[in-house]
C-alpha positions in Angstrom: 0.0 0.0 0.0 1.3 3.5 -0.9 0.0 6.6 1.0 0.7 10.2 0.2 0.3 13.1 2.6 0.7 16.8 1.8 1.2 19.9 3.9 2.9 22.8 2.2 2.1 25.8 4.3 3.6 26.8 7.6 6.0 25.3 10.1 3.7 25.4 13.0 0.8 23.8 11.1 3.1 20.9 10.1 4.2 20.4 13.7 0.5 20.2 14.6 0.1 17.6 11.8 2.7 15.2 13.3 0.1 13.3 15.4 -2.0 12.7 12.3 1.1 11.5 10.4 2.0 9.2 13.3 -1.6 7.9 13.3 -1.3 7.0 9.6 1.9 5.2 10.3 0.5 3.3 13.3 -2.6 2.4 11.4 -0.8 1.2 8.2 2.6 0.0 9.5 3.5 -1.9 6.3 2.5 1.0 3.9 5.0 3.1 2.1 4.4 6.6 3.4 5.4 9.7 1.5 4.9 13.4 2.5 5.1 16.4 0.3 6.1 19.6 2.0 7.3 23.0 0.9 11.0 23.9 1.0 10.1 26.2 3.9 8.5 23.7 6.2 10.3 20.6 5.2 12.7 21.0 8.2 9.9 19.7 10.5 9.9 16.3 8.8 13.6 15.9 7.9 14.3 13.7 10.9 10.8 12.1 11.3 10.9 8.4 10.5 7.1 8.1 10.6 7.5 8.7 6.8 9.5 6.7 4.4 10.0 9.5 1.9 10.1 13.3 2.0 9.4 15.1 -1.3 9.6 18.9 -1.6 7.1 20.7 -3.9 9.1 22.3 -6.7 8.7 26.0 -7.1 6.9 27.1 -10.3 5.2 23.7 -10.9 1.4 23.7 -10.8 0.3 21.5 -7.8 -2.0 19.3 -9.9 0.8 18.7 -12.4 3.2 17.9 -9.6 0.8 15.4 -8.2 0.3 13.8 -11.6 4.1 13.3 -11.9 4.3 11.4 -8.7 4.3 7.6 -8.6 0.9 5.9 -8.1 -0.6 6.0 -4.6 -3.6 4.1 -3.2 -4.5 6.9 -0.7 -3.7 10.6 -0.8 -4.5 13.0 2.1 -4.3 16.8 2.0 -3.4 17.8 5.6 -4.0 21.5 4.8 -7.3 23.1 3.7 -5.5 25.0 0.9 -5.9 24.9 -2.9 -2.3 23.9 -3.3 -2.6 20.8 -1.2 -6.1 19.8 -2.5 -5.0 20.2 -6.1 -1.8 18.2 -5.5 -3.8 15.4 -4.0 -6.3 15.6 -6.9 -3.4 15.3 -9.4 -2.4 11.9 -8.0 -5.7 10.3 -9.1 -5.3 8.0 -6.1 -8.5 5.9 -5.7 -9.0 7.4 -2.2 -8.3 11.2 -1.9 -9.1 12.9 1.4 -9.1 16.6 2.3 -10.9 19.3 4.3 -12.2 22.8 4.0 -14.1 25.3 6.1 -17.8 25.6 6.8 -18.5 28.9 5.0 -15.9 28.8 2.3 -18.6 28.0 -0.2 -16.5 28.1 -3.3 -13.8 25.9 -1.8 -16.5 23.4 -0.7 -17.8 23.3 -4.3 -14.4 22.9 -5.9 -13.1 20.4 -3.4 -15.1 17.7 -5.1 -12.9 18.2 -8.2 -9.8 17.0 -6.2 -10.9 14.8 -3.3 -13.6 12.2 -2.9 -13.9 12.3 0.9 -14.2 15.7 2.4 -14.3 16.9 6.1 -15.9 20.2 6.8 -14.3 22.1 9.7 -16.5 24.1 12.1 -13.7 26.7 12.4 -15.1 30.1 11.3 -13.9 33.4 12.8 -17.1 35.3 12.3 -19.4 32.6 13.6 -17.2 32.1 16.7 -17.6 35.8 17.5 -21.3 35.6 16.9 -21.8 32.4 18.8 -19.8 32.6 22.1 -20.6 29.0 22.9 -19.4 27.6 19.6 -16.8 24.9 20.2 -14.0 24.5 17.7 -11.8 21.4 17.8 -8.1 22.0 18.2 -6.3 21.6 14.8 -4.6 18.5 16.1 -8.0 16.9 16.8 -9.4 18.0 13.4 -6.4 16.4 11.6 -6.8 13.1 13.6 -10.5 13.1 12.5 -9.4 13.8 8.9 -7.0 10.9 8.6 -9.7 8.7 10.1 -11.7 9.3 6.9 -8.9 7.3 5.2 -9.1 4.5 7.8 -6.3 5.7 10.1 -7.9 5.0 13.5 -5.0 4.0 15.7 -4.6 7.5 17.2 -1.2 8.8 18.3 -2.1 12.1 19.9 1.5 13.3 20.7 3.3 16.1 18.8 6.7 15.0 17.5 9.9 17.1 16.9 13.3 15.4 17.0 15.9 17.4 18.9 19.3 15.8 19.2 22.2 16.3 21.7 24.2 18.4 19.2 21.2 20.7 18.9 21.3 21.4 22.6 24.9 22.7 22.8 23.9 26.4 22.5 20.9 25.9 24.9 23.2 24.4 27.5 25.1 27.8 27.8 21.9 29.5 29.0 20.6 29.7 32.5 18.3 26.9 33.7 14.6 27.4 33.2 14.7 30.9 31.8 11.7 32.8 30.5 12.3 32.5 26.7 10.4 35.3 24.8 10.3 34.9 21.0 10.2 38.2 19.2 7.9 38.5 16.2 6.4 41.5 14.4 3.1 41.0 16.1 4.6 42.2 19.4 4.8 45.7 17.8 1.4 46.1 16.2 -2.4 45.9 16.8 -2.6 46.1 20.6 1.0 45.7 21.4 3.9 48.1 21.0 7.7 48.0 20.9 7.9 50.2 24.0 5.4 48.0 25.8 7.3 44.9 24.9 10.5 46.3 26.2 8.7 47.1 29.5 7.3 43.6 29.5 10.8 42.1 29.3 11.9 44.2 32.3 8.9 42.9 34.3 9.5 39.3 33.3 13.2 39.6 34.5 11.9 40.0 38.0 10.6 36.4 37.8 13.4 34.6 36.0 16.3 35.2 33.7 15.0 36.4 30.3 16.4 34.9 27.0 15.1 36.2 23.7 15.0 34.5 20.4 14.3 36.5 17.3 12.3 36.0 14.1 13.6 37.5 10.9 10.8 40.0 10.8 11.8 41.6 14.1 15.6 41.6 13.7 15.6 45.4 13.1 14.3 45.9 16.6 16.5 43.2 18.2 19.4 45.5 19.2 17.0 47.5 21.5 16.3 44.3 23.4 19.9 43.1 23.3 21.0 46.3 25.1 18.4 45.8 27.8 20.0 45.0 31.2 17.1 42.7 31.9 18.0 40.4 28.9 20.5 37.7 29.7 20.9 36.6 26.1 19.5 37.4 22.7 19.8 34.7 20.0 19.5 35.5 16.3 19.3 33.3 13.2 19.5 30.0 15.0 19.1 26.8 12.9 15.6 25.4 13.4 16.5 22.5 15.7 18.9 24.6 17.8 16.1 27.1 18.2 13.8 24.3 19.3 16.4 23.2 21.8 16.4 26.8 23.3 12.7 26.6 23.7 13.1 23.2 25.3 15.4 24.8 27.9 12.7 27.3 29.0 10.9 27.3 32.2 8.2 29.2 30.3 8.0 30.3 26.6 6.3 33.6 25.9 5.1 34.3 22.4 2.6 35.9 20.1 0.4 33.7 17.9 3.0 32.1 15.7 4.6 28.7 15.0 6.6 29.2 18.2 3.5 28.2 20.1 3.5 24.8 18.5 7.2 24.2 18.5 7.2 24.9 22.3 4.4 22.4 22.7 6.3 19.8 20.7 9.3 20.1 23.1 6.9 20.0 26.1 7.3 23.5 27.5 4.6 25.6 29.3 3.7 28.6 27.2 2.0 32.0 27.5 0.5 33.1 24.1 -0.7 36.5 23.3 -3.4 36.1 20.6 -4.7 38.9 18.4 -7.8 40.7 19.7 -9.7 40.0 16.5 -11.0 36.5 16.2 -9.7 35.5 19.6 -12.5 33.0 20.2 -11.5 31.0 17.1 -7.7 31.3 17.3 -7.5 30.5 21.0 -9.4 27.2 20.5 -8.0 26.0 17.2 -4.3 27.0 17.7 -3.8 27.0 21.4 -0.7 25.2 22.9 -1.3 21.5 22.8 -0.7 19.0 25.6 1.3 21.5 27.8 0.3 23.9 30.6 -0.5 27.2 29.1 -2.1 30.7 29.6 -3.8 32.5 26.8 -3.9 36.3 26.8 -5.9 38.5 24.4 -4.2 41.6 23.0 -6.2 44.7 23.8 -8.3 46.5 21.2 -6.6 49.8 21.9 -3.0 50.9 22.6 -3.7 53.4 25.4 -1.4 53.2 28.4 -4.0 51.5 30.7 -4.8 48.8 28.1 -1.1 48.1 27.4 -0.3 48.0 31.2 -3.1 45.5 31.8 -1.9 43.4 28.8 1.6 43.2 30.3 0.2 42.4 33.8 -1.8 39.4 32.4 1.3 38.0 30.7 3.5 38.4 33.8 0.8 36.9 35.9 0.5 33.9 33.5 4.3 33.4 33.5 4.4 33.5 37.3 1.7 30.9 37.6 3.4 28.6 35.2 6.8 28.9 36.9 5.2 28.1 40.2 3.6 25.1 38.6 7.0 24.0 37.4 8.3 24.3 41.0 5.5 22.2 42.4 6.1 19.5 39.7 9.8 19.4 40.5 9.1 19.1 44.3 
């Protein structure tokens, strides 16, 4: 039996797909399992032996054509609700083709039938979540486990997987034990959060534990201001992916805005505080919250006045404090 999986979007979403991938492997242990990723997110699967083969989608090739050029598969599963992945799966012409889309993406629901013959419809919808406060949205991990069940993969493996090796941990071992690791991303500086407020947040977090900062490329222009801060023990730029994951693994608590950092931190088992955007908080905080680890979710304020920003920082610091105390109780 030959099974194809595809996920060509973001790193964090592919991390959240690892339980579904492991579930397919456990359910079909003798199958040849291939995954197609993008060049960008392939790093998540490079060490993962739940798959037999990793194929990177070539740039400039139409997804349907790319799928048609692949060897024959019995089952093809699009793990992302995107046209690229659905078209790629459709191109394989596998007898069983599985994918999913969202409740109110009417055009996508109509066109999905062109590519897949088993479709799951997700209840995730930002406007309906705001309109219906009691609306429950399954975590993306759970949705993907339900998706692969449509292909017969029912031996669920609900754990995230990310393979971090001893050599990846060399840089992390030079850091203090159990620091607060704050990951800088552009969302710290916009829409309910500001550069000045984030600098103040770092000073407040330093009263709880040593602060280490990792830095996304989109925030490197602001990194020097944090590096110069007396409250910052270390700022790390441009780390290779698995070394960065090892730094998160070293953390007592990870603090981040809503990015893939949330899911990498979950994969290495670290408590996490996540600042979600104010808009669509009800959806995002359900579907993309930390998975399988202690966590605190904070909503960014709707305004950037002094009082709102101070309350935002206070909620983050309080969340970090409670998670650090939880670590201490667990160690005792």
